[in-house]
C-alpha positions as a printed NumPy array, in Angstrom:
array([[ 89.307, 203.565,  41.109],
       [ 91.741, 203.725,  44.015],
       [ 88.833, 204.547,  46.302],
       [ 86.84 , 201.531,  45.035],
       [ 89.795, 199.206,  45.745],
       [ 90.066, 200.597,  49.304],
       [ 86.327, 200.126,  49.923],
       [ 86.438, 196.554,  48.574],
       [ 89.57 , 195.819,  50.643],
       [ 87.879, 197.131,  53.801],
       [ 84.761, 195.07 ,  53.087],
       [ 86.805, 191.915,  52.465],
       [ 88.842, 192.538,  55.606],
       [ 85.749, 193.019,  57.797],
       [ 84.004, 190.039,  56.193],
       [ 87.054, 187.937,  57.021],
       [ 86.86 , 189.048,  60.65 ],
       [ 83.248, 188.016,  61.217],
       [ 82.855, 184.845,  63.204],
       [ 81.52 , 182.044,  61.068],
       [ 81.616, 178.431,  62.081],
       [ 83.5  , 176.305,  59.553],
       [ 81.61 , 173.31 ,  58.156],
       [ 83.84 , 170.875,  60.055],
       [ 82.982, 172.499,  63.381],
       [ 79.255, 172.453,  62.508],
       [ 79.447, 168.704,  61.851],
       [ 81.346, 168.091,  65.1  ],
       [ 78.83 , 170.192,  67.04 ],
       [ 75.933, 168.359,  65.43 ],
       [ 77.441, 164.957,  66.129],
       [ 77.997, 165.934,  69.779],
       [ 74.31 , 166.893,  70.072],
       [ 73.262, 163.717,  68.238],
       [ 75.368, 161.685,  70.666],
       [ 73.752, 163.491,  73.609],
       [ 70.295, 162.665,  72.225],
       [ 71.197, 159.008,  71.614],
       [ 72.757, 158.784,  75.088],
       [ 69.508, 160.103,  76.567],
       [ 67.51 , 157.349,  74.836],
       [ 70.086, 154.705,  75.816],
       [ 70.134, 155.908,  79.449],
       [ 66.329, 155.884,  79.551],
       [ 66.268, 152.27 ,  78.334],
       [ 69.088, 151.261,  80.729],
       [ 67.235, 152.814,  83.666],
       [ 64.107, 150.812,  82.795],
       [ 66.111, 147.614,  82.287],
       [ 67.72 , 148.066,  85.714],
       [ 64.2  , 148.352,  87.229],
       [ 64.787, 151.922,  88.419],
       [ 61.418, 153.49 ,  87.631],
       [ 62.226, 156.827,  89.288],
       [ 65.354, 157.199,  87.167],
       [ 63.424, 156.048,  84.083],
       [ 60.821, 158.756,  84.622],
       [ 63.563, 161.359,  85.142],
       [ 64.289, 161.142,  81.399],
       [ 60.75 , 162.329,  80.583],
       [ 59.894, 166.002,  80.146],
       [ 57.311, 167.312,  82.635],
       [ 54.932, 167.886,  79.682],
       [ 55.495, 164.379,  78.277],
       [ 52.763, 162.791,  76.159],
       [ 52.95 , 159.311,  74.684],
       [ 50.744, 157.049,  72.627],
       [ 50.863, 153.612,  71.045],
       [ 48.943, 153.742,  67.771],
       [ 46.653, 150.768,  68.555],
       [ 45.62 , 152.379,  71.865],
       [ 43.044, 155.092,  72.477],
       [ 44.986, 156.554,  75.402],
       [ 47.458, 159.402,  75.32 ],
       [ 49.473, 159.121,  78.518],
       [ 51.186, 161.81 ,  80.534],
       [ 54.206, 161.405,  82.814],
       [ 52.163, 160.   ,  85.749],
       [ 50.375, 157.466,  83.564],
       [ 53.672, 156.505,  81.921],
       [ 55.177, 155.853,  85.364],
       [ 52.207, 153.612,  86.245],
       [ 52.566, 151.797,  82.909],
       [ 56.259, 151.144,  83.65 ],
       [ 55.34 , 149.669,  87.056],
       [ 52.592, 147.504,  85.534],
       [ 54.849, 146.241,  82.753],
       [ 57.537, 145.425,  85.279],
       [ 55.009, 143.654,  87.523],
       [ 53.673, 141.569,  84.629],
       [ 57.123, 140.841,  83.145],
       [ 59.637, 141.081,  86.021],
       [ 62.509, 139.839,  83.859],
       [ 61.48 , 141.883,  80.794],
       [ 63.997, 144.174,  79.163],
       [ 63.856, 146.588,  76.273],
       [ 66.264, 146.187,  73.388],
       [ 66.078, 149.456,  71.452],
       [ 68.154, 150.915,  68.637],
       [ 68.181, 154.517,  67.396],
       [ 67.955, 154.475,  63.611],
       [ 67.77 , 158.16 ,  62.758],
       [ 68.342, 161.411,  64.627],
       [ 67.393, 164.862,  63.371],
       [ 67.909, 167.965,  65.479],
       [ 66.288, 171.326,  64.864],
       [ 66.799, 173.978,  67.505],
       [ 65.541, 172.762,  70.863],
       [ 63.868, 169.63 ,  69.48 ],
       [ 65.305, 166.307,  68.36 ],
       [ 63.377, 163.766,  66.326],
       [ 64.531, 160.171,  66.882],
       [ 63.308, 157.103,  65.011],
       [ 63.827, 153.882,  66.944],
       [ 63.084, 150.217,  66.6  ],
       [ 62.82 , 148.04 ,  69.651],
       [ 61.599, 144.831,  71.2  ],
       [ 60.509, 143.94 ,  74.693],
       [ 62.339, 140.733,  75.541],
       [ 61.396, 138.111,  78.172],
       [ 62.588, 134.666,  79.19 ],
       [ 60.81 , 131.735,  77.588],
       [ 61.02 , 128.805,  80.012],
       [ 59.982, 126.284,  77.359],
       [ 62.621, 127.245,  74.818],
       [ 65.039, 128.346,  77.546],
       [ 65.978, 131.56 ,  75.75 ],
       [ 65.105, 135.254,  75.593],
       [ 62.317, 136.052,  73.112],
       [ 60.491, 139.212,  72.054],
       [ 56.855, 139.526,  73.141],
       [ 56.373, 142.937,  71.588],
       [ 58.235, 144.926,  68.942],
       [ 57.685, 148.475,  67.803],
       [ 58.885, 151.272,  65.604],
       [ 58.685, 154.588,  67.367],
       [ 59.301, 158.267,  67.078],
       [ 60.584, 160.022,  70.138],
       [ 60.722, 163.786,  70.171],
       [ 63.177, 165.116,  72.703],
       [ 63.216, 168.659,  74.015],
       [ 66.377, 170.414,  75.093],
       [ 66.121, 171.599,  78.676],
       [ 67.377, 174.927,  80.046],
       [ 70.462, 173.258,  81.538],
       [ 71.347, 171.751,  78.143],
       [ 70.205, 168.158,  78.732],
       [ 67.614, 166.376,  76.603],
       [ 64.347, 164.828,  77.814],
       [ 61.715, 162.779,  76.026],
       [ 58.858, 165.147,  75.214],
       [ 56.661, 163.041,  72.887],
       [ 56.508, 159.334,  72.096],
       [ 54.545, 157.689,  69.296],
       [ 54.856, 153.938,  68.76 ],
       [ 53.525, 151.59 ,  66.116],
       [ 53.58 , 147.898,  67.018],
       [ 55.695, 145.88 ,  64.594],
       [ 54.407, 142.642,  66.056],
       [ 52.966, 141.305,  69.285],
       [ 53.239, 137.789,  70.622],
       [ 50.639, 136.827,  73.194],
       [ 51.568, 134.083,  75.643]])
């Protein structure tokens, strides 16, 4: 009996010495990663809105693929860059207004649901109006240096307004 108590005591002692992350630290760690993911999306949108295409593209993973559901084209990073230039050329005052609604992180991937609108000036109504709105899923991939980049993008138009 004495021997059993010693064995149990040793097991409890060694179990108490193993490094386990308390739940509170897991939540803090997760929220830090979620914030990093959201900041990546926000910085991507800010770079586009400031008309800095090179910086905008820097938030895309080298193996980036994107698609809008009503389009037949899956674009890579080069085609995305050209699309940004064309959108900017067609709507020089256009700006994205995007909100992250949900973030899920699993290992080196983050799944982000967003809703956004592309806003332009309406000279007739003298206000900013949306010409396109979408719901999208962005999948971000954690890079070797610990930053996040947009790896996949799938958008579904919520509405489109043609001028």
